[in-house]
N, C-alpha and C positions, 0 to 999 in steps of 0.2 A: 503494501499498500504507498501510497505516496502522499505527500499534502499539497493542499491547496496553493503556497508560495510555489511550487513544483511545477503545478499547473500553471498559474499566471507568467513563468519565467520560459515555458516551454510548451505552447500549448499544441506547436505543429507535431512533437514528439509523440503527445498524446492522443492527438488526431490518429497519426499514422497506425499508434497502436491500437487504437478502438477499432478501427479498419480491419486491421489485421484480426481482431480478437472478436466480429461481426459484432459489436458495441453499440447502441443505438443511441447514447447519449449526447443531448443537443451540449456541444462544448462553450459555444458561443453564449446560448441562455443564460448556461453555468456562471459562465464568467462574468456577464452581464448582472446577474442578483449579487455576487460577491462584489462588482463594483460599487453598487446602490448601496450594498449592506456597509461596504468599510465608509463610503461618504456621511451616512447616517450615524455610524458610531461616533466619527470626528464631529460632526455636529452636536450629537448626543455629548461626547466629552467638553466640547466647548463651550455650551451653553451653562455644564455644571459648573464649569471652572468659572465662569459670570457670574453664576448664583451663589458661590462660596465665595469670589472677591466682596460681590453687594454683603453678603451676611456677616462680614467681616466690620461694618462700619454699621453707627447707628440708621438704620433706615427710616424714613418717613411712609405714613398711610399710601402713599403712590406707591414707593417702590417694593412695598410689602404687597399692594395687590399684583405690581407687574412680575413679583418672584413666585406666587402663588401662580400664574398664568402661564410663566414659565416652566416652574415646577408639573405641572399636570400636559405639559407641551410635552417635556421629557419623559414623562411616562409613558404619554400615545408614542412617541416616536422609539421607545423600547419596545413595545408592542409589536410595534412593523419590524423592528430588527430583530424580534426572537422568532414571527413570523418568516423572515428573511432567510435566516440561519436553518431554522428547518426545511426549507425549501431548498438550500445547499446543501446540506446534509443528506437529505434524500436521493440529488442528482447524485451528489459523491460517493455515496457506498452503494450505487452502480457503475462507478467505474473500475475496468476490472487493472490489476497489477501489469507494470510493464513488461513486454516478453522481454528473453534475451536476445539478442540479433543472431545466435548461431538456433533458434527454435526453428524449425522448417515452415512453412504455412502451409494448413490444411485443416480441416475440423478434427482430425485423430489422430493415434500415436502415427500410422501408415504414412 
């Protein structure tokens, strides 16, 4: 089994391997989901940092309302990120291992 980092860096190797193994997983869709999830996670972390920085000061009523709204947005995005992660893992679990170069083509040992 390989990891998503390998898939991001070497999609052509994985596509070729999937062709040899007869696997029909859409790697482009998997990579798109991964990119979407990573961007969403970056956004979540950025807003958490903003909320933490604001909470270190004595916030006024407007800031408290804004931070509550920000917290709700973070929770909503975390649910979306969790769903994306589940979709990624589902597709990723269907990928076969990489075959060695000396393994002959074919459906069985002969």
